[in-house]
N, C-alpha and C positions, 0 to 999 in steps of 0.2 A: 433335444430341441436345438436347432441351429439358430443362433442369434444373428440379428442383422448388425447391431452395434453394441460394443462394450465401451462405456465411457469411464475412463480411469481418473478418479478424483471427483468428489462430490462437493466441490467448492462452488464459487459463483458461476464459473463457466460450465462446470459439469452439471449443475442443477438446471441451468437453462437448456443445455443440450438434451438432457434426459426428458425434460418436460416437452420440448418442441418435437423431438423425434418420435416420442411415444404417442403424440397426438394423432399420428397415422396408425390406425389399428392393425395395419398389415406389417408394421415394423416391430420386431422383438428387440427390446433394449434392456441391457443390464448396466446399472450404475454401481461402481465399486468405490467405496470410501474407506480409508484407513482408520478414521476416527469414529466417534460415537454418533448415533442417530440424534436428530432434533425433530421429533414428531410435533406437529401442531398441537398446542394445548399442553405440551410437556416441556416447554423451554425453560431452563433455569433462570432465576431472577436476575443474576448478574449479566446474562446475555440479553434479556429483554430490556434492561435498564437504559435510559437515555444517556447516562454517564457510562462510558465504556472502560473506565480506568481500572476496573476489577477484572472484567472478562478477558482483556487482552494480556493480562499477566497470569491468568489462572493456568497452572501447569496441566490441569486436566484437559485443556483444550489445545495443547501445543505439542509440536514435535519435540522429542527429547534428544539432546546431544547435538543439535544443530548450532554451529558457530560460524561466524563470518569475520572477514577483515573489511574495514570501511575504506582504508586508504592503502597506498603502496603502488608504486608505478608512477611514471612521469617525474615531475619535480619533487614528489613526495617520497621517492624510493628510499631515501636514507633517513626519513623522519622517525622520531621515537615511536609514533603510533603505527608504523607500517607493518610491524609483525604482530600486533595485538589482535587476538581473536576474541570476539565477544559473543555471548549467547544471543541467539536470534529468535524472536518470537514469530513462529510460522504456524498458522492454524492447522490443527488436525481434528476436524469436526465437520459434520455435514453442514454445508453452507460456507465453509472455508472462511476467508477473510471477512465476508459480509456478516458472519455470525459473531465476530469479536472486534472488528475494526472501529475506527472513530466515527463511522456513519457519514463521512463526508461524501457529498453527491454532486460533484462538479463534472462538467463535460470536457473541460479544456477549451481551446479556442479554434476557430476554423483553420488557421494556418498550420496547426498541428497535423491535421489530416490531409491537407493539401501537400504537406511535406511527405507524408506516408506514400502518396501516389508518386511523387517525384523520386522517392527511394525505391520504387519498383513494385509497390503494392497496388496493382491496377484495380480500379473500382473502389478505392478507399479514400477518395477525396471528400471534402466536407459535405458537398451536396448529396453524396451517396451514403454517408454515414449518419447524417442528421436525422433521417427518418427512423433509424434504429434506436437512436437516443430517445426519440419520442415514443417508440414502441415499448421501450423498457418502463417508462415512467408514468405515474399517475400524479401529476403535479397538483398539489392542494392549494396553491396560492395564485397561480396565473392561469386564467381561463382564456388563453389565446392559442392561435394555430401554431405558434412557435414552440409549444409544449405539448407533451402527451397527456392524455386524460383517461386512457383505458389500460395502461400498463400495470404490471404486477408490483412495481416498486413505488411506494408512496414517497413523495419528495415534498418537504416543507422547509420553512425558514422561521427563525425568530427575528422579528423586525425591530427596528431601533427603539421603539417605545417600551419594549420589554428587556432591553439590554441591561446588563449589570453596570454599576458605576464605573468599573474598570474599562469595559468595552466602550461606554460612552466617552470616557476620557481619551481613550486611544483614537476614537473617531475625531475628536477635536484636534488631537495631535496630527493626525493625517491631514485634516483640513488646513491646519496651519502651514503644512508643507505644500499645499496647492492641490491636494487630491479631493475630488468630488465624490459624493455618494452615487452609487449605481444601483438602481432598483432590482436588477436581475442579474445575478452572477452568470447564469447560463443563457443569457440573451444579450447582455451589454458587455461587449468583449474588449473595451478599452481599459485604460488605467483608471483606478479609483477603488473605493472601498465599498463593501456590500455585506448584506446579511448572507451568511453561508448556507447553501443548500445542504440538506442532510436527509438520509433515508430513514425516516422516523415518522410514526403516526401515533397520535394520542399518547405522546411521551413514552413510546416503546420502539425499540429497534425493529426495522423491517429487513429481513435477511432473505437470501435466495432459498434457504431451506424451508422456510415457512410460507413462501409465496409461490415459487415455481414448483415446489414439491408439497403442495397443499394436500388435504385429505382427498379431494376429488382426483387429483393426479395420481395419488398413491393407489387408488382403487382400479387403475387401468390394468387389465389382465396381461397386457403385453409389456409392462414395465416391472422390473425387479430391482430392488434397492438392497445392496449388500453392504452393511457397515461393519466396522471392526475387522476389515479384511484388507490386506496390503498386497498390491501387485508387486511380485518379485521378479518378473521378467516378461518378455514378449516371445511369442512363438512365430516361426516363419516356415514357409514352404518356398525355398529359393529366396526370391526378393519380395515375396508377398507375405504380409503379416496375416496370420491366421487366428490369432487369439492372444490370451494372456496366461501366465502362470501366477497364481495368487495363493496366499496363505490365509486361511480362515479357521478359527477354532483350533489352531495349532497344526492343521493339516494342509499340505500343499496339493493343489489340483490344477488342471489345465481346463480353461473354458474357451471354446472356439467361437468365432464370429466372422462375418463378412468384412467388418471394419472395426478397427480400434481407434478411439479418439482420446488423446491424452489431454487432460484438463487438470494436471497435477501441480501447475504453477511454474513460474519462471526458474525456480531452482530444481524442482523435482522432475519436471518433464524432460529437460535436456539430460539429466542423469539417467533416466529410464532409457532414453534413446542410446546413450553411450554404452550402457551395460548390454544393450542388445546388438552392439556392433555398428551403430550409426553415429558417426562423429569424426573428429580429426584423426586420421589413421595413425600418425606418429604417437599421439597420446594414448590411443586405444592399445596399440602394440606395447607401449611402455607399461600399461596397466595390466597387461595379460588378457585383454579382450580380443577375440577373433573379429577381424574387420568384415562387416557385411556390406557397408556402403560408406565410402569416404565422403564425409560432409563436414568441411572445415569450420563451418559457422556454428555448429552445435555447441552450446555452452558459452559462446563468445558474445560480445556486444552487450553484456549485462549493464543495465542502467537503473538509476534511481534518482531521487531528488535530494541533493545534499542540504543539510540544515544545521543551524546553530541557534542558540537563543540567549536572551537576557531575562533573568528572573527579577522579581521584586516582592517586597512585603506589601500586601494590600491592606489598607485601612478597613475598619469594620463595614462601613457603608458601601464599599466598592466591590464586595465579594459577590459570589453567585447569589441570586435572589431566588425566591420560591416559585417563580413562574415556570422554570424549566430545569431539568437535570443536565441539560447540555452545557459543557464546559468551554466550548469554543463557538462563539456566536457570530463573529464577524472577521473579515480579512481584507487585505489590501493587495491588489495586483498593480505592479509598477514596472516601468522600463528602466533598465540600467543605463542604456545608451552605449553599452560596450560594442565594439566593432564586431559585426556579424551576428549580434544578438537580435532576435525579433522583438516586436513590441510585447510588453507584458511578460518579460522573461524572468521576473522576480515576484516573490509572494511573501507577505507577512501575515501570520496568524496571531490573533489575540486570545490567549488562553487564561481563563478565569480560575482554573483549579489545576494544580500540577500533579496531584496524587490522590488516592482514595481516602487517605487518613486525614486527621484533624489539621496537621500542619500543611498538608497539601491544599486544604481549603483556604489557607491564609496567604498562599503564594500564587502570584500570577506570573505570566511571562509574555513576551513578544518573541516569536520565533520567525526567523527568516530562512527561506529556502530558495534554491534556484529552480525556477519552473522549467526552463529549457537549458539543459546542461550541454556543454561541449565535450564532456568526458564520456566516452562510450566504449572503453576498452576493459571493463570489468569482465570476469569470466567465472564459469562454473566448471570444475574439473573433478574427475573421480579420484578419491583417495584409494579406492579398492574396487575390484569388480564385484565384491560381495554386496548385495543389495541392502544388507543391514547397516552398512557403514555410510553415514551421511557424506555428501560431496564436499569438496573444498570450494569455498566461495570467497572471492575477493571483488568487492564492488569497484575498487580503484576510483573512488570519488575524488574529484579535484585533481585528477591526473593531468588535466589541461590547466595551465597556469591562469588562463582567463577566468576559469571558475573560481580559483582561489582568490583572485583579485575582486571578483564580483561579491564573493562571500565576505571578504574583509569590509568592502564598502557597505554591504547590507547589514553587517554586524554594527557598524558605526551609525548607520541610519536608525536602527532600532534603539541604539544607545541615546541618540539625540532625541528621539521621541520620548524616552523616559525622562529627559531633562526639561521637557516643555512644562509650562505652568499647569496645563490641564492634567498631565500625568502626575506631577508632584503633589497635586491636591489629593490624589487617591492612592498613591503608591510611594514607597520610600526604600532606600538601600538597594538600588539596582545593582546587579552583579552578573558577570558572565556565568552562564549555567552549564554545569557538567553533570552527567549521570555518574556520580562517583560510586565507589564500592559501598560507602556508607548509605547513600541514597538507595542503592539496590537492596541492601539488607533491610532498611526501614520500609521499603516498598513492598516487601512480602506481606501478604495478608495473614495476620495472626493476632491472637488475643494480646500477646505481649506488645507488639507494635501498636496496636490500638490504644493500649494503656499508656505507653511511653509518649506517643504523639499527642494524646489527649492532655497529658501533663505539660508537655512542651508548648502546646498551643495556648494554654492558659498563661504560661509565663511570657510568651511572645506578645500577648495582648496586654501585658503589664507595663511598667515604666520604660520609657524610651531608651535609657542607658542600658537596662537589662536586655532589652530586645536587640540592641546593636551588638552587645557582647555575645549573646546566644547565636545570632545570625552569623557572625564572623566565625564562631567556634564550631557550629554544627551544621550550618546550611550553605553558606557561601563556598565557592570553590577557591582554590589557591590563586586564581588569576584575578588581577586587579582591574577594576573597571576603567580607571583613568589610563592605565597602561595600554589596554587593548584599544582604547579610543584614540590614542596618540602615537603609538609605536608599532610599526609593521611587524617587527620581530615578535613582540608580545602577542599581537593579534594572530600571527601564524602559529605560534606555540599553542595558544588556546584552541584554535581551530583544529590543529593536528590531534589534540586530545579529545575534543568534544564533538567533532563532526560525525554525523550519522545519516543514514538514509531514513526514509519515512515509510519503510515497508512497501515500497512501490517497485519491487523487483520486476523487471520486464526485459523483453527483446532478445532472449537467449535462443530462440528458434525462429528468428524473424522471417517475415514474408519478404519476397523480392522477385525480381524478374528471372526468367529461366537462365539467362547468361551470367547471373551474379553468383559466383562460386561460394559466397558467404551466405546466400539466402538458403535457409533450411526448408522453408515451406513456400508454397505458391499462394496466390491470393484467396484460395479457399481452404487454407490450412493443411493441404496435402503435403506429406513429407516427400521431398524430392529424392529420387534414387530407389525408392521402394513403392509398393502399392498396398492398399488396404490399411493405411495408417495416416492419421491426421493429428495436428496439435491445434487446440482451440481455446487457449488461455492467453494471459498477458505475455507469454513467451513470444507470440507471433508479432507483437508490435514492432514496426520498423524503427521507431524511436519512442522514448517515453513522452507522453503528452503533457501539456501544462495543466495537470489535474491529478488529484488523488485517483488511483487507477481502478477503483472498484466499478464505477459506472462505465468507463470505457471498456472494461472487461465484459460487463453485461452486454454492451453494444456489440462488441466483436463476436461474442458467442451467439447472439441473435442473428447476426449477419451470416456467420458460417453455417448455422442451423438452416437458414433459408437456402443457402447454396446446396446443402446436402439434400434437402427436401425437393429442390428443383432438379436433382439428378445430375 
């Protein structure tokens, strides 16, 4: 049977493409996913849960052996953290990131997509992408024409009357700095704080796997879903892609199709292209890969949102309440005023629970990240032409000094929020938060860690002097709150150690105009220089939007699916 489309990767974008393309009964579609299936009605409890802090660290749902560097390059080249490689949580399961992520469901702001069109992605300005955001969603809160009501992804919010004491205190702190409440994060695009939109219904996660690949879709005779199967290469006839090589049940085979659509994510999609000989020719030659098409932009322009945080011990009445399992209910969008930065270029999230265990329930945090970063020279490169070897990834966060400066200022802003009267009533002992080796070990889900953290939690709720001693010995990082608030060198040292992205990898196969040598794909996701091959995931973003990238990925996949169906 000759297939019309092979969709590589069953994550957010791949689920959308498989669903939309197979809606045409004349199109034969194969979806290939390296991870396990998530059949409706058989979804594990940690994935269904409103609280995502177990699912996104569960090794059963993640790629093994993937490591990344957060910084290195620009003014950070000689910093102590530049050579540090850390394990990176990347979903390996049907539904991809939507099956394990934090369920954040924001669109970004109109200027993000107007910028996409200015960068050469014709037809991707705000007024042309907004209908696709509405197509994705079934908004449970706002019955207006600005929102979608028939989409597959349920979107809701936890409004202020149900916020935790910690979130309510943070709101007062934001108001004391002059920020007003905005009713709709995905409709009111100015500065202010708001109830965060999330992909959740009836206190359960809503993922691409269980919505776009529901039971009705799975019964289509022209759609095949192959899980636990990894694509190990692409096949070509000259410059035309003719199919994929994949490994399933330990056996390698070739599957042919009229078109292959890569939806493997911003780290894996460029790696698949480069192993097939599509990428920067000098790097391919250096790695021993025969060059099929010189495309210097493949793997380049990697972007994410740099973040750091301040933790604190939450008093009993301020912790998560029983209304919801959501651990992050509200956030703040604000403008830094930095030269060249757009409005709303910064974001603060209020986190009511920092880990799955008992101590995590006692710790809250304010996390600040750069919504619109100036740093865009991260890269994905091959370590080896062997498909079994994960690629080399360096996000090069903060390679532009302006980003470092904004993050220092943002760190001090959340520090000042912690010192307000409202926050001091609900939280104490604020500290610069690092994901230390100790925190990683305690963060592993195990009976031992459950027992140890349960004991520690009881002690932390005891006398204040004991709490201070235990916090300093076992919880706080080595970085001093007062030092990072007042000394630039101390703030930079902390950021070099603690900064990380938010798993919003994007832009490594970016769309652009035909004359742009660094544009890997055109406005319909077609790979330049070859035929029969597209990319349709967050790789094609021209720049990272001011949003958690899951809903923009849904949007982009819907838009590219329409382009394919339109011929």
